[in-house]
N, C-alpha and C positions, 0 to 999 in steps of 0.2 A: 507556534503552537506546540505544546509539550504534553506528553502522556507519561505518567510515572507508574511504576509497579510497586505495590506494597510488599510483596514477598518475591524478590528476584529468584528466578529458577533457571532461565536459559543462560548457558555459557556463551562466551564470545565465539567459540568454535562452532556451537550450534547455529548461531546467527549466520556465520559465514557459509555454512553448509546449506541452510535453507535459502539464503540469498543467491546461492550459486555463483558467487564472485567474491574475491577479496575486496576489502574496503578501499576507497580511493585514497584515504589517509588514516593514519593511526597515531595517537598520542598516548603514551603510557606514563603515569606518574605514580607516586608512592601510595596514593589512596584509590586510584581507579584508572580506567582506560576510556578513551574517547575514540569512536570510529565514525568516519564520515563516508557516506556513499553519495555519489553525485549521479542522479538519474538525468540523462541527457536526451533531449528530443532528437530522434533520428533525423538526419539531414540538415541539422543546424550547425553553424560553425562553433568552434570552441569559445566559451565565454558568453554563450547565448543567454538572453534574459529569461528564456523559457526552461532552462535547466532547474532541477529541483534538488537542493541539497538535503540530505537526511542524516541527522547526527544522533548517534547512540552513545549513551553513557553507561558504563559498567562499574560496579563496586567490587572491591577486592576482598576476598575472604577465603580461608582454607587453601591458599595458594592458587586460586582461580578467580576469574572475573565473571560476574553475573550481571545480566541486563537489568538496569534500574530505571532508565528513562530514555524516551525517544523524542526528538524534536524535528519538525518539518519546517520548510521555508516559511518565513514570516508572511509572505504574500498570500499564502493559502488561507490565512485567517480572514482575509477580505472576502473570500468566497464561501468557505466553510466556517460558519459561526461557532463560537464556543458552546452554545446550547445544543447544536447538532452533534458536536464532538462528544459532549457529555452523555447525550442520549445514546449515541452509537457505542460508547464504552460500556454503558449499562447493558445494552443488548448483547455485547460480546461476553460480558461476565455471566449473563443468564442463558447463554447459548446451549442448545441441546446437542451433545456430542455423541457421535456414533464412531466407535473405534473401528468396527468392522468395515464400514464404508468410507472411513477417513473423512467424514463430513461434520460440519458444525452448522446448525440451523439457528437463525436469529429472528427475533420478533422486532420489527421496526415501527411498531405502533406508536412509540413515544417520540418519534421524529416528526416534527411539524413540517409538512410539505412546503409551507410558505417560506421556510428558512433554508430550503435547499437551493443550491446554485442554479441560475437560469442558463439557458444556452449562451446568451451574450456574455455572461460572467465567465463561463468556461473558456470561451474564445479569447476574452481579454487576458485571462491568466495563462493559457497554454498556446495561444496563437491559432493560426489556421490548422485544421486537421491535416495530418501527414500520412494517413493510412486509410484503407477502405474497410467499410463495415459490410458484412454479408447481408444480402437482401436489403440494402439501403434504399429507402423510398424517400430520401430527402429529410428524414427525421433524425439522422444520426450524426454524431461527431466521433471520429476514430483517430487514435493516436498510438504511435509506437515510441516507447521510451526505453533506453538501454543503460545498463551499468557496465562499464568497461572493466575487463580483467586482463591486462596485457593486450594481446591481439584478439582476445575473445570478447564477445558481447552477450550479456544476458538481457533479453528483450521482453518487456511487458507490452501486451497488446490491450488497449483500453477502448471500449465502445460504450458511449452514452447515447441514449435515445430520448427524444423530447416530444411533447405534444405540440399542437399548433400554436399554443400560447408561449412556447419556450420553456415549459415546466418539465423538469427531468422526470422520466418514467422508469427507466431501467439503467443499470450499469453492469457491464460484464468485463472483468479483468482476467487475463490469462498470462501466467508467468511460470516458465519451467515446469509445466505439468500441474501447477496449482491453478485453481479457478475460483473467482469470487463473483457471485451473481446476486444482484439486489433488484427487487421489484417493488418500487415504492407504491404502485397502485394497489397491491394486495399486502403490503407491509411485511414482506418476507425477504430474507436473504440467506444464501448458503455459501459456505466456504468448503471447497473440496481440495484436500491436500494430495500432492503427488506421493507415491510410495517413496519412503525415505531411502530405500536401497537404490532406487532409480536415480536419486540425486547423489549417491555415493557417500551418504552420511554414515558416520561410524557408529552412531547409537542405533538401537534396535527399534523398528516400528511395530 
């Protein structure tokens, strides 16, 4: 599954700062740069089938590299269909941005609930949950995934909640002060970014 950027803006150094970790691998050529991040499920051995590789491609221009494309593990396409990805990208492009509150609000109306992954599909892809969800009444799956940076780990906490039929209702992802919340029952989502200075980013927020 790949997503391309028409007008590359983010530099490779911006991505590293926002990710809070150096990439697992970097390949640099005359025309571009490729970064690979490996998100590993906490508690799993090295080489686990539940690890998720994320590959980023950067184009070279004016002496710097800008993000042009991102690709996520092929296995995700069996759970998140291309129509869902396309609708999500449209929502992101039309998001309502608030610089003051560092939030972006998205309208999820175009996402067909019938195409969203079910509880059983999520478990098939990510395995048994390895974390706890607050206030879990048996309706949630919670996962901790980390990117290693030397001896340090940047961890994402993911909680998905489902109805009795196994249909996904909400998703809540927290990572280094960033938070993404999606409520499919009312077709809304919000991304809240951490203060860039708190992440140690060189550019001004």
